[in-house]
Backbone as JSON, one array per atom type, in Angstrom:
{
  "sequence": "MPSIEVGTLGGGTILEPQAAMLDMLGVRGSHPTSPGKNAQQLAKIVAAGVLAGELSLMSALAAGHLVRSHMAHNRSAPASRATTPAPTGAVTPVTSAMRAMQDRTGLAMTPSAASIQRAPGGMR",
  "N": [[-14.11, 21.84, -0.45], [-13.72, 23.53, 2.4], [-11.66, 23.8, 4.55], [-8.74, 23.28, 4.13], [-5.36, 22.44, 4.99], [-2.37, 23.07, 3.44], [0.85, 23.18, 2.38], [3.69, 24.47, 0.82], [6.18, 25.41, 1.3], [8.76, 24.99, 3.51], [8.74, 22.65, 6.4], [7.97, 19.21, 5.48], [8.54, 19.68, 2.82], [11.25, 19.74, 2.34], [12.17, 17.38, 1.59], [13.17, 15.01, -0.57], [11.21, 13.29, -2.28], [8.81, 14.77, -1.7], [9.33, 17.22, -2.4], [10.09, 16.78, -5.29], [7.61, 16.28, -6.22], [6.1, 18.62, -5.82], [7.57, 20.48, -7.57], [6.89, 19.23, -9.84], [4.2, 19.49, -9.99], [4.26, 22.24, -10.22], [4.45, 23.86, -8.01], [6.1, 24.41, -6.2], [7.59, 26.2, -3.03], [7.4, 29.38, -2.62], [5.02, 31.59, -4.15], [6.22, 33.74, -6.74], [5.33, 36.28, -6.88], [2.69, 36.74, -5.73], [2.26, 35.71, -2.63], [1.32, 32.94, -1.19], [-0.07, 32.11, -3.25], [0.59, 29.7, -4.48], [0.33, 27.68, -2.46], [-2.62, 28.02, -2.51], [-3.26, 26.77, -5.0], [-2.26, 24.19, -4.72], [-3.82, 23.27, -2.92], [-6.22, 23.33, -4.43], [-5.42, 21.4, -6.31], [-5.51, 19.09, -4.93], [-7.99, 19.0, -3.77], [-9.41, 18.57, -6.0], [-8.42, 16.26, -6.53], [-9.56, 14.41, -4.79], [-12.4, 15.22, -5.05], [-12.47, 13.65, -7.66], [-11.92, 10.89, -6.88], [-14.15, 10.4, -5.14], [-16.5, 10.79, -7.15], [-15.91, 8.9, -8.59], [-16.2, 6.55, -6.61], [-18.62, 7.04, -6.08], [-20.01, 6.48, -8.6], [-19.34, 3.55, -9.03], [-20.79, 2.42, -6.87], [-23.6, 3.31, -7.82], [-23.67, 1.69, -9.89], [-23.29, -0.77, -9.02], [-20.98, -2.01, -8.91], [-19.0, -1.81, -6.86], [-20.11, -3.53, -4.77], [-20.18, -5.83, -5.98], [-17.56, -6.38, -6.72], [-16.4, -6.68, -4.22], [-17.74, -8.62, -3.22], [-16.8, -10.78, -4.98], [-14.14, -10.81, -4.34], [-14.34, -11.46, -1.74], [-14.86, -9.86, 0.45], [-16.65, -9.58, 2.26], [-16.49, -10.54, 4.65], [-14.84, -10.05, 7.71], [-11.42, -11.02, 7.47], [-10.11, -13.87, 9.08], [-8.08, -15.86, 11.16], [-9.07, -18.59, 10.76], [-10.28, -18.61, 8.59], [-8.06, -17.83, 6.57], [-5.97, -19.15, 4.22], [-2.92, -20.95, 5.1], [0.08, -20.33, 3.63], [1.68, -22.61, 1.21], [4.46, -24.3, 0.59], [5.79, -21.93, 0.25], [8.61, -19.61, -0.7], [10.34, -17.77, 1.17], [12.75, -14.91, 1.77], [13.97, -15.93, 4.24], [13.29, -18.46, 4.53], [14.53, -19.47, 2.41], [17.28, -18.69, 3.28], [17.45, -20.1, 5.66], [17.42, -22.67, 4.53], [19.69, -22.85, 2.73], [21.59, -22.57, 4.98], [20.98, -25.1, 6.22], [21.83, -26.84, 4.24], [24.53, -26.26, 3.89], [25.84, -26.76, 6.44], [24.56, -29.33, 6.95], [22.5, -30.03, 8.68], [19.4, -30.38, 10.22], [17.28, -27.67, 11.43], [15.25, -27.93, 13.12], [13.4, -30.69, 14.52], [10.96, -30.99, 13.12], [11.33, -29.6, 10.69], [12.2, -31.05, 8.18], [9.93, -32.7, 8.02], [7.92, -31.07, 7.47], [8.99, -30.23, 4.86], [8.86, -32.27, 3.45], [5.98, -33.41, 3.61], [2.97, -33.13, 1.86], [1.74, -30.42, 0.93], [2.09, -29.3, 3.2], [2.3, -28.9, 6.87], [-0.72, -29.84, 8.77]],
  "CA": [[-13.34, 21.44, 0.95], [-13.52, 24.67, 2.96], [-10.59, 24.0, 5.35], [-7.75, 22.2, 3.91], [-4.02, 22.83, 5.26], [-1.49, 22.24, 2.44], [1.95, 23.93, 2.23], [4.6, 24.43, -0.42], [7.42, 25.9, 1.76], [9.02, 24.42, 4.84], [8.22, 21.52, 6.78], [8.53, 18.12, 4.94], [8.66, 20.13, 1.5], [12.55, 19.61, 1.98], [12.41, 16.08, 1.46], [13.37, 14.91, -2.34], [9.95, 13.08, -2.73], [7.89, 15.79, -1.59], [9.89, 18.47, -3.34], [9.81, 16.74, -6.78], [6.22, 16.27, -6.66], [5.72, 19.93, -5.72], [8.14, 20.75, -8.7], [6.0, 18.31, -11.08], [2.91, 20.43, -10.1], [4.54, 23.68, -10.5], [3.91, 24.61, -6.69], [7.2, 24.15, -5.0], [8.08, 27.41, -2.77], [6.33, 30.56, -2.62], [5.07, 32.5, -5.44], [7.27, 34.98, -6.87], [4.5, 37.63, -6.99], [1.42, 36.7, -4.85], [2.36, 34.81, -1.41], [0.06, 32.06, -0.79], [-0.75, 31.78, -4.41], [1.1, 28.36, -4.82], [-0.38, 26.82, -1.44], [-3.94, 27.6, -3.07], [-3.31, 25.92, -6.31], [-2.0, 22.78, -4.26], [-5.29, 23.0, -2.42], [-7.31, 22.98, -5.5], [-5.31, 20.17, -6.87], [-5.84, 18.11, -3.89], [-9.48, 19.13, -3.73], [-9.8, 18.19, -7.41], [-8.28, 14.54, -6.9], [-10.75, 13.99, -3.98], [-13.53, 14.94, -5.87], [-12.44, 12.57, -8.65], [-12.02, 9.89, -6.22], [-15.69, 10.65, -4.66], [-17.1, 10.67, -8.08], [-15.58, 7.18, -8.82], [-16.69, 5.75, -5.78], [-20.44, 7.08, -6.2], [-20.75, 5.54, -9.83], [-19.3, 2.3, -8.52], [-22.02, 2.11, -6.07], [-24.39, 3.25, -8.62], [-23.62, 0.6, -10.94], [-23.39, -2.08, -8.43], [-19.62, -2.76, -9.2], [-18.45, -2.03, -5.87], [-20.6, -4.7, -4.14], [-20.03, -7.09, -6.91], [-16.21, -6.6, -6.65], [-16.26, -6.87, -2.66], [-18.31, -10.19, -2.85], [-16.02, -11.61, -5.61], [-12.79, -10.95, -3.5], [-14.59, -12.2, -0.23], [-14.42, -8.91, 1.5], [-18.04, -9.23, 2.86], [-16.69, -10.95, 6.21], [-13.59, -10.03, 8.1], [-10.41, -12.06, 7.25], [-9.66, -14.47, 10.19], [-7.1, -17.34, 10.76], [-9.49, -19.77, 10.15], [-10.45, -18.65, 6.73], [-6.95, -17.54, 6.0], [-5.11, -20.47, 4.38], [-1.45, -20.81, 5.12], [0.77, -20.48, 2.33], [2.14, -23.9, 1.26], [5.59, -24.08, -0.08], [6.36, -20.59, 0.02], [10.01, -19.5, -0.65], [10.77, -16.62, 1.42], [14.08, -14.83, 2.18], [13.95, -16.33, 5.42], [13.29, -19.87, 4.26], [15.69, -19.57, 1.72], [18.48, -18.73, 4.2], [17.41, -21.34, 6.67], [17.78, -24.14, 3.77], [21.07, -22.61, 2.64], [22.56, -23.04, 6.26], [20.93, -26.51, 6.47], [22.63, -27.48, 3.24], [26.08, -26.05, 4.44], [25.98, -27.56, 7.7], [23.95, -30.97, 6.86], [21.81, -30.37, 9.73], [18.11, -29.65, 10.2], [17.31, -26.81, 12.64], [14.18, -28.63, 14.02], [12.96, -32.17, 13.59], [9.9, -31.09, 12.1], [11.6, -28.84, 9.4], [12.22, -31.86, 7.24], [8.7, -33.8, 7.79], [7.22, -29.83, 6.68], [9.36, -30.14, 3.48], [8.42, -33.81, 2.88], [4.75, -33.48, 3.58], [2.54, -32.43, 0.7], [0.99, -29.3, 1.3], [2.87, -28.35, 4.69], [1.15, -29.39, 8.12], [-2.35, -29.78, 8.83]],
  "C": [[-12.93, 22.96, 1.54], [-12.35, 24.74, 3.77], [-9.7, 22.88, 5.18], [-6.38, 23.03, 4.18], [-3.24, 22.12, 4.33], [-0.09, 23.3, 2.79], [3.06, 23.41, 1.32], [5.74, 25.03, 0.2], [7.46, 25.22, 3.27], [8.61, 23.05, 5.19], [8.74, 20.21, 6.05], [8.65, 18.5, 3.23], [9.93, 20.04, 1.17], [13.01, 18.48, 1.47], [12.21, 15.66, -0.03], [12.07, 14.52, -2.66], [8.87, 14.12, -3.03], [8.25, 16.94, -2.48], [9.77, 18.15, -4.71], [8.19, 16.65, -7.14], [5.63, 17.53, -6.67], [6.19, 20.64, -6.95], [7.29, 20.18, -9.87], [4.87, 19.35, -11.14], [3.17, 21.91, -10.17], [4.34, 24.78, -9.31], [4.88, 25.09, -5.59], [7.39, 25.74, -4.63], [6.86, 28.22, -2.8], [6.38, 31.49, -3.76], [5.64, 33.75, -5.46], [6.39, 36.57, -6.39], [3.36, 37.85, -5.78], [1.75, 35.83, -3.82], [1.06, 34.16, -1.47], [-0.76, 31.56, -2.3], [-0.31, 30.16, -4.75], [0.48, 27.46, -3.79], [-1.97, 26.63, -2.12], [-4.11, 26.99, -4.2], [-2.98, 24.64, -5.81], [-3.46, 22.44, -3.67], [-6.18, 22.72, -3.17], [-6.84, 21.33, -6.33], [-5.6, 18.88, -6.06], [-7.2, 17.92, -3.82], [-10.08, 18.11, -5.04], [-9.49, 16.39, -7.42], [-9.23, 14.02, -5.84], [-11.94, 13.79, -4.55], [-13.66, 13.77, -6.87], [-12.63, 11.13, -8.07], [-13.59, 9.63, -5.52], [-16.71, 10.11, -6.11], [-16.95, 9.25, -8.62], [-16.22, 6.23, -8.09], [-18.53, 5.88, -5.8], [-20.56, 6.3, -7.46], [-20.38, 4.08, -9.88], [-20.24, 1.64, -7.91], [-23.26, 2.19, -6.68], [-24.71, 2.2, -9.52], [-23.68, -0.62, -10.51], [-21.81, -2.76, -8.5], [-18.79, -2.86, -8.05], [-18.99, -3.18, -5.05], [-20.22, -5.83, -4.76], [-18.76, -7.52, -6.53], [-15.87, -7.13, -4.93], [-16.72, -8.5, -2.69], [-17.43, -11.08, -3.72], [-14.54, -11.95, -4.92], [-12.95, -11.4, -2.01], [-14.3, -11.17, 0.85], [-15.65, -8.64, 2.18], [-17.8, -9.74, 4.43], [-15.18, -10.37, 6.51], [-12.62, -10.97, 8.05], [-9.97, -12.44, 9.18], [-8.58, -15.65, 10.14], [-7.63, -18.19, 10.4], [-9.95, -20.02, 8.85], [-9.63, -18.35, 5.91], [-6.08, -18.87, 5.51], [-3.61, -19.95, 4.34], [-0.66, -20.96, 3.94], [1.6, -21.81, 2.31], [3.34, -23.92, 0.27], [6.2, -22.98, -0.44], [7.81, -20.29, 0.17], [10.17, -17.99, 0.14], [12.37, -16.25, 1.53], [14.73, -15.68, 3.36], [14.47, -17.87, 5.33], [14.22, -20.29, 3.56], [16.77, -19.63, 2.21], [18.46, -19.69, 4.87], [17.95, -22.6, 5.57], [19.18, -23.86, 3.4], [22.07, -23.07, 3.69], [22.26, -24.43, 6.65], [21.78, -27.23, 5.75], [24.18, -27.44, 3.93], [26.48, -26.85, 5.42], [25.61, -29.26, 8.01], [23.08, -31.16, 7.98], [20.36, -29.87, 9.6], [17.75, -28.71, 11.59], [15.96, -27.61, 13.54], [14.0, -29.92, 13.54], [11.93, -32.13, 12.97], [10.37, -30.13, 11.03], [11.43, -29.88, 8.3], [10.96, -32.27, 6.99], [7.84, -32.32, 7.36], [7.78, -30.12, 5.41], [8.78, -31.6, 2.73], [6.91, -34.09, 2.82], [4.16, -32.71, 2.55], [1.63, -31.45, 1.1], [1.17, -28.71, 2.61], [1.87, -29.29, 5.83], [0.04, -29.04, 8.15], [-2.55, -29.49, 10.12]]
}
C-alpha cells in the first residue's frame, strides 16, 4: 500500500478507544528516538490486516465458498419490501411500553391494535 495515511499522535488518538488500541499495538504517540517510526509500524499493521482480508476473500472465491454462502443466505438479489417478511409478534421496547401503557389505562391506542394482537401472524 504505497500511500496510507495513519496517525499515532493528535486528532482522534486522544479518544479513549483509539488510544487503547494504539497502546495495545504499542504504537501510541511518537517514538522516543525515531520520529515517525510508530506511524510506520501502524501502517504496516493496517497493511497486514488488509492483506489478510484480501487473501481470505481470494481463497473463498477460489473454493466457491463465497458464491455458495451468498446464495444460501439469499444475497443474490437486493432486498425489497415485497420479499422481506415483516416480523410477527416481535416485542420491542416500543411495543413493550405501549402494552404497559394500555394495561395501566385500560385503553387501546388504536382500534386496530387489539386486532393485530389477536390475529395469528399479524395483519396481512
